TORDRENNU-383446 format. One record per residue (C-alpha): y, z, x. Coordinates in steps of 0.2 Angstrom, whole numbers, plus 5000, padded with zeros to 4 digits. Layout:
BEGIN
YZX ...
***
This chain:
BEGIN
477348974846 477048794839 477948804823 477748684808 479148564811 479248544792 479948724791 481448674800 482348604786 481548714772 483048824770 484348694775 485548624762 486948534772 487648464755 487748554739 487948414726 488748454709 487548444695 489048384684 489448214690 491248234683 491648394693 492448394710 491248364723 492048464737 492348624727 491148724738 491648644755 492648794760 491348924754 490649054766 488749034763 487549174766 485749154770 485349214752 486249064745 484748964751 483449074742 482949094725 484448994718 484448984699 484348814692 485948764684 485848724665 485948544661 486248554643 486548674629 485148794627 484648824608 484949004601 483949084588 485349044575 485348854579 484548744566 482748664571 482948514582 481748374585 480948344601 482048194606 483548304608 483348264627 483548084623 485148104613 485848224627 485448094640 486247954630 487948054630 487848074649 488147944663 486847854673 487347974687 486748124677 485148044672 484748014691 485148194695 483948254681 482548134687 482848204705 482748374699 481048344690 480348264706 480948414716 480248534704 478548444705 478548454725 479048634725 477648684712 476448594722 476948684738 477348844730 475748934733 475748874752 477548934754 477249104745 475749134757 476749094772 478049214767 476749344768 476049304784 476449384801 476949234812 475749204827 475949324842 477149204851 477549174869 477549354876 476049384887 474849524881 474949684891 473549814888 473049954888 474650064885 475050154901 474850344900 476350454903 476350594915 476450504932 478150554937 478550704947 480050754937 479050774921 477450854929 477751024922 478150964905 476550864904 475551014909 476251114895 476050974883 474250944887 473851124884 474651104866 473950934862 472250994867 472251114853 472951004839 471850934825 471850744821 472950774806 474250874817 474250734830 474550604817 475850714809 476850724825 476850534827 477350484809 478950504800 478950594783 479850464774 481550404770 482650554763 481050674765 482050794775 483850844778 484050734793 483950544793 482250554802 480950694803 479150694809 477850814804 477550974813 475951044821 476151214814 474551294820 474951264838 476851304836 477551124838 479051114825 479650964815 480950864825 482550824817 483250654822 485050604818 486250454821 487250414830 488150354845 489850414842 489550584832 488350664820 488150554805 488250614788 488750784794 490350894791 491450984803 491050874817 492050764830 492250584827 492250524845 492950354851 491650214850 490550164865 491550004868 493150124870 492050234882 491650074892 493550024893 493950184902 492750144917 492750324919 490950404924 491650574921 492250544904 490650454899 489650614904 490850734896 490850644879 488950634879 488950824883 490150874869 489150764857 487550854861 488351024859 488750984841 487050904838 486151064844 487351174834 486951074819 485151084821 484750914828 483350884841 483550704844 485150604845 484950424840 486050364855 486750294866 486750114862 486549984876 485849844865 486649734859 487349694876 488749584869 488049404872 489049354856 490849424855 490749414836 489149524836 489249654822 488649804833 489349764850 490649914847 489250034848 488849984866 489949994881 490349814886 489649644889 489049674907 487249754911 487949854926 489349934916 488249964901 486950044913 488150164921 488950214904 487250234896 486450334910 487950444911 487950474892 486150514893 486350644907 487750724897 486750734881 485150804889 486150924899 486251024883 484351004879 484550874865 483450724868 484450564869 483750394862 484250234871 484350094860 483949954854 482549884865 482849734865 483949584863 484549634845 486149534848 486649484830 486549564813 486149404803 484249404800 483949554811 482749624798 481449554786 482049534768 483749604772 484449434772 483249354760 482049294773 480249364775 480449384794 481749444807 482549324819 481649284836 482649314852 481849194864 482249244882 481549194899 480849324910 482249324923 483649344910 482749484901 482649584917 484349554925 485349564908 484549644894 483349764901 484449814916 485349954907 483750024899 483150044917 484650144921 484350254907 482450284911 483050324929 484150454921 482650534912 482950474894 481750554882 481650424869 481850234868 482050154851 481349974848 482349854839 482049754822 482049584829 480749484836 480649444855 479749274859 479149274841 478349444842 479149594834 479949704847 479049864841 477349774843 477649674858 476449744871 477349654886 478949734882 478349914878 476749924888 477149804902 479049824906 479549984899 478050104902 477250014917 478649934927 480050054923 478950204922 479650274906 478850444903 479650484886 479150414869 479550254860 480050264842 480450124830 482050084822 482050124804 480750004796 480649904812 478749934813 477849784805 476049824808 474949984810 473549964823 474449834832 476049934836 474950084841 474049974854 475649884859 476450054864 477450124849 477250314849 478250374834 478650274818 480250304808 480650344795 478850354790 478850224776 478050064781 478649884775 479749944761 481150074760 480750234752 479050194744 478050324753 476750194760 476650214778 475850104791 475350254800 475150424792 473450414783 473250244789 473350294807 472150434803 470950304796 471150194811 470750334823 469150384813 468450204812 468850174830 470150034829 471450144838 470650234852 470850424852 471550404870 472950304863 473350434850 473250574863 474550484874 475750454859 475750634854 475850704873 477350594876 478250664861 477750854865 478150824884 479850764880 480150924869 479651034884 480650924896 482250964887 481851144885 481751144866 480351274867 481751394870 481951464852 483551544857 484351374860 483251284847 482751404833 481351344821 482551304807 483051154797 484751074801 486151164793 486851014785 486150884773 486250694776 486150664758 487350774748 488950864751 488551004739 488051174746 486451174736 485051044735 483251004739 482550974756 481650814751 482850724739 481850564741 480450634731 480450654712 479350804713 480050974707 480751064722 481651224724 483551224726 484051294743 485651304753 485651134762 487451134768 488151284777 489751194783 489551254801 491051204811 490451134828 492051044834 492651174846 493951094858 493150924858 494650844851 495350854869 493950744876 494050624861 495950604865 495650574883 494350444880 495450364868 496950354880 495950304895 495050174884 496750094879 497049934889 498749874893 498649684892 500449634893 502049724898 503749634902 504749794905 504649864887 503350004890 503350144891 504550184877 505750324876 505750454863 507650444863 507650254861 508850204876 509850304888 511150274901 511750104906 510450024894 511250114879 512950054884 512349874886 511649884869 513149954862 514149804868 512949684861 512449764845 513649904841 513450094841 512150174831 510450244832 509050144841 508050054827 506250034828 505049954815 503249994813 502149854804 500449834798 499049914787 498249964804 499750084808 499450194792 498150304785 497750184770 496550264758 495850384771 494550364785 493150404774 493650294758 492150184760 490250234763 489750224781 491550164784 491049984778 492749924774 494349884784 495849974776 497150084785 497050114803 495350064811 494550194822 492750154820 491550004815 490350034801 488450074799 487350204805 488350214821 489850284811 490250464805 491250554792 492950584800 493550764799 495250694801 496050544808 497850544816 498550374811 499850294823 501250314811 500950504809 501050514829 502650404830 503550504816 503250664826 503650584843 505250494841 506850594841 507550564824 509350604829 509350454841 508050334833 507950264816 506050234812 505750104798 504050094791 503149934784 501349994782 500749834776 500149664782 501149574769 502849684771 503949554762 505149524776 506249394766 507549424753 508349604753 507149664767 507849524779 509349624785 508249774788 507149684801 508549584809 509349724815 507849804823 507849834842 505949854844 504549804832 502849884834 501549784826 499749844822 498249734818 496449744819 494749674817 493149764810 491249734810 489749844808 487849844804 487049714793 486549814778 488449814773 489649674770 491549684769 492649534764 491849384774 491149504787 489249514785 488949634799 489349504812 491149434811 491349254806 492649224819 493649314832 495349314822 496249464818 495849524800 496849544784 498149414790 498549504807 498949344816 500249294803 500949464803 501249464822 502049284821 503149334806 503849494813 504149414830 505149274822 506249394812 506349554823 508149584829 508449404823 507149334834 507849434849 507049604846 505649664858 503949654850 502449764854 500749724848 499449854846 497649794842 496149904836 494649804837 492749804838 492749664852 493749524858 495049444847 496049274849 497849294853 498449114856 499449104840 500649234847 500349294865 501549174873 502949204860 504549244871 504849414862 503049474862 503349584877 501949704877 500149704870 499049864870 497149844866 496650014859 494849974855 494050104842 494850264847 494150394835 494950534826 496350564839 496950384837 498750404834 498950544847 498050454861 499150294857 500750404858 500150464875 500150284881 501750214872 502850354879 502150364896 501350534895 499850444901 499850294912 498750164905 497150144915 495950054903 495149894908 494249764897 492449784895 492249604889 493249444891 494549384880 494449204878 495649074871 494349014858 492649064852 491948904859 492548964876 490949084876 489748934876 488348894864 487549064868 489049154862 488849094844 488149194830 486649104820 487549114803 486249004794 484349004796 483548864806 481848914799 480749034789 480749134806 482549104813 482449054831 483749094843 483549024861 484449124875 484548954884 486149004893 485149124903 486149234914 487749164909 488649264896 490449334895 491349324912 489849244920 489849094909 491749084911 491549084930 490148954930 491048834919 492848864926 493548914909 495149004909 495049164899 496649234891 496149404898 494749414910 493349544910 493949704919 495749664917 497049804914 498849834918 499750004923 501450074924 501250084943 500649964957 499049984968 498549904984 496949894993 496549875012 495249895025 493649845016 492249895026 490449845024 488949945032 487149895031 486050055031 485350055049 483650135043 483349995030 482449835035 483049685026 481449615017 481249515002 480049624992 480249814990 478949934998 477249934990 477150024974 476750204977 475250304970 475650414955 476450574960 475350664948 473950614936 474150594918 473350724906 471550694902 470650734885 469050714877 468850544869 467550564856 468150524838 468550684828 467550744813 468050674796 468450854790 470050854801 470750714790 470650774772 471950864762 471751054763 471151144747 472551184734 473751084744 475351034734 475950864739 477650794736 477750624728 478150484741 478050614756 477050544770 475650654775 474250624788 472850674776 471550564767 470950614749 469250574755 468550514772 466750484765 466850294765 467550274783 466350184795 466550124813 466649934814 467249784824 469149764824 470049604828 471049664843 472449554849 472149414862 472049484879 471749664873 470149674883 470949624899 471649764909 473349714917 473649754936 475149884938 476849794942 477349804960 479049844953 478450004945 477750174952 479050304946 480250344933 481450204934 480250084944 479850074962 480750204971 481250084985 482349984972 483450134970 483650164989 485450134997 485449975008 487349945009 488850055009 490650005007 492350085008 494050025004 495750115005 496850114989 498650164988 499850204974 501450104978 502350144962 503550284956 502350364944 500650434945 499150334938 497250304938 496550144947 494950064944 494349964959 492849854954 491649794967 490849624964 489449534973 489149354978 487349314982 486949204997 486349034992 484549004990 483648844986 482948834969 483848994963 485448984952 486549144955 488149184945 489749164954 489949354954 489149504947 489849684945 488949804956 490149954957 491650034950 492650204952 494150284945 495350384955 496950464950 498350444963 500050514964 501550404969 501250364988 499550434988 498050344997 496250374996 494650295002 493350234989 491550234993 490250124985 488350124988 487249974983 485349994980 484049864984 483949834965 485849794965 485549664979 484049584971 483649454958 482049454947 480749324954 479749254940 478349204952 478249364962 478549464946 479549584957 481349614962 481749504978 483149514990 483849364998 483549385017 484549235023 486349205022 487749325019 488049425004 489949435000 490849584992 492549594985 493549734977 494549684962 495749774952 496049634938 497849654937 498749494941 500449564938 500449694951 500349584967 498949704974 498749694993 500549634996 501349805000 502749765012 504449835005 505249665007 503949574997 503849714983 505749704982 505749514980 504349524967 505349654957 506849534958 505949384952 505149474938 506849544932 507649374929 506749324913 508049184909 507449054922 505849004929 505549104945 504449084960 503949184975 503049134991 502249245004 501749195021 500249255031 499949225050 498149265055 498549265073 499949395071 498749525066 498649495047 500549515045 501349475029 503149415027 504249365013 504549175014 505549115000 506049154982 506749034971 507448994953 507348834944 506248714935 504548654938 505248504948 506048614960 504448724961 503448574965 504548524979 504148684987 502348654986 502148504998 500948505013 502248585024 502248735013 500448775012 500448915024 501649005013 500249065003 499249225004 498149334995 497149445007 495849455020 494149505015 492649555026 490949485023 489449605026 489449535043 490949615053 490849465065 491749345052 493249355041 493549265025 495349215024 496049195006 497549075003 498449054987 500148984980 500949134972 502049074958 502949194946 503649124930 504549234918 503849394926 501949354923 500649254932 499149144926 497649114937 497048944938 495248924944 495348744950 496748694963 498048584957 498548434967 500248424960 501348514947 502148404934 503748454927 503448524909 501548524911 501248704912 502248864909 501348994920 500448934936 499549024950 498648884959 497248964970 496448904985 495148974998 494648935015 493249005027 493849055045 492449095056 492649215071 492149085083 493648975078 495348985085 496449105074 498048995075 497548855064 498948725063 499648665046 498648505045 496948595048 497448725034 497948585022 496248495025 495348655023 496248695007 495948524999 494048535003 493948714996 494748654980 494848824972 493048884977 492749064980 493949114967 494449294968 495449314951 497049324961 496749514960 497049574978 
***
């Protein structure tokens, strides 16, 4: 869209000069400005304003006032008058522009909307739906597509029924982690915690339990799961509702959740389609601006990142897709025909119905033509005013011919088919009753439509039905498996008895006899004022178990960490001291109490949520990545004083996403860090499971933790201040978000995507890659197949006006949205200004053809296996992660690596298993913007690697001598320690311990000269072609028991330059070359490689 450049600075005010020239000019320099600060600002008073009691004054009072002021103030007044004149002249123009819909934008038009009913899995449901829809009147059809209005039912969303044909009113309810506004339900862990489990079975189980509760509460449609936002910006307010900052991980978790929900007959809603990546300016007028932000995305990025997880959900059979508030390429997402008609319904073959987010519909006829099927909550451009863009307006549009009857029929058929598809016509499972709870009151009695002022009968609206069953078990398991161990230097797991045996005797010598003393610190460790203290959880107090907004629920209970720790520690041997505040006052009389502590457990957090609420300086999106409520200061303060600065510190973080740890992560006595995400109601119990070793930590980060917010690049920054009347956000980083950005720009993260430690060690071996022999390696998928079935067909004649008017003696509720018209006498057919391109029928996409897209995209083309073994002394779960490297192709830029598989296996000590991975054509392809299809690279080699993302376990180095040396090096924390491993390719991939050492960096540098280069091994990886091997070399340097991966090779190590180093090199050895390369050849190759083919040091 060619935007008026004059608008770019319309809302910009880089400096806010003081009106009073004698005041401090920098008084607002540190203020946190909101968008509304730039709008409708009241003009400051420049002089005393007369009151009715003042004596009459002459007209020259202004002159007298100016005489008492400096010339500076006279200048300010003159400038204000000039500004007032300019604004007055432009006022009408600006006001008009505020009311106008922006031009259509850059998205290409895609019409007409594809009809549902072409997929074989939905065929029976569409046959049944066609029979029912064929009997509906016009009013009934409109009723089914239109919400009844905000608070016009017991659920957060209700459409109208078609009573004469037996179609009930549908009850739609938030949210992604539980039943919002309901009593006696489970507060499950948030989506980000589910993503951190990397456990497909738990993803499914949580969805299934969620749906059981929804069905038993009388809900037809769950408004979840959430896979948008994807997590482009780490500070995005609603990232926690999704599963992580990678499209593959989001897609798997979203699809498994959909399958779990719909296994119980409840319709799932995948949301928010699409690119709703921040809360600031997401919705018109919510931030004082007349239009929502526009997410401007190129075609390839849209397909490979943001639409990818929605494709997985469609393939899983999701019943509903919710379109988002924002614009995409300057067209509202719920009215963008390219998105809804072209990509979702044609290319992805979506068979269900598209619903709007609440008030995300911004036009009537335009959204119907663009592919919207249901509007929610029914109100149009303003909340709770009863003025719908559909309802009677849609009835009128059909009667006057502006909305084709064919389009209305498809809208209704999609909704009814989804109802049949989920078996909701079974009245035993889904009785024709209202929900047994009210979203609007906790009282037993109330009215069904509290949003209407009309007189209504009081009925029972809350029956207080307990649907929790044993779902707390699933909630606890998800919370435990979603807890990520980021650092552990021998402190965890804790013992309930404190210390035992030799360790207890050593402590007695050093500190004297007595109980083992443990301190617990931080607001986040305690209950605060209770989990439901703030509406929609929109505040950060007490322990954090959920973000805020429509994705939050009322907690039935919340087990705080301190509650679990009180219960678990043996009080006869452990003295537990509680400092449940972020400002515990550790000086003065409290100084002695902290200085004799053996272990200090510090809790801190970071919260965010939906943009309609604000807490402190968090307006939906976080303003930064810092721990909140002074959490960083708390950790540093406790670490400096715990045990006189020698006590062990364990940090536990609950957060909505990445937080910065640079202020304290390398403090010598910060020995362990647990990232517990958002654990839900079983928070304390799940944490105790990990702290005491009842469960081995197996969570892995679903995002990257950087060292600064800038590390995430320009695309990782929230747009906090508007850059125009229609804020523009260009996704110019393309494919490079989160770890892809870090990889591309060689940025060292603090903790990388997929990282997670365990109490045991795992090794991987024998990676085998097999190309499916029956599959031909072609660039394009097979041609799009013909539809498995034909969509329903109906008469297309415009109905009689008699079907549109209110029935006789009908009592209408105020503000309730009905489909009826008071009169249809003045309706006439006429010409309608259809969107550009409406008359051009678009060709079907070659990437489409079935539910989820072209079936060939989902065919298996590559199979991989790898052996994994638990080498430790305790049982644990391992998460092998499969990453793909594309072959180079001229003119196409590929990420360094992309996630294309993962699994989770529980292994007993010494147990080995084989992991199987299958890659589809879609997994191996990229989106070609010219072909407008998924294209597979047919030349060169795809490279695969299995990563565990645990740099402290030495994965792959499994000889007893090496493991013993590794343990010995880690045990001595007083010196800088290092360990070198040798590898000889000619000797059959043999590993051998070469050397260990203790000393400073100068001694270490002396061991890393050219003659020592061969003493560096990570592992052998097989490419997809078994004829060649890729041999990895690396210096393995252990310092203080931990390692740091450096992406670029270091030519030398200067004394004191770094504290923790793992310099990484790679070489390529072809099968045709000799295997016994001499040292000079290896050194030459290593120097040329310069750290290319980085594998994260993960074995």
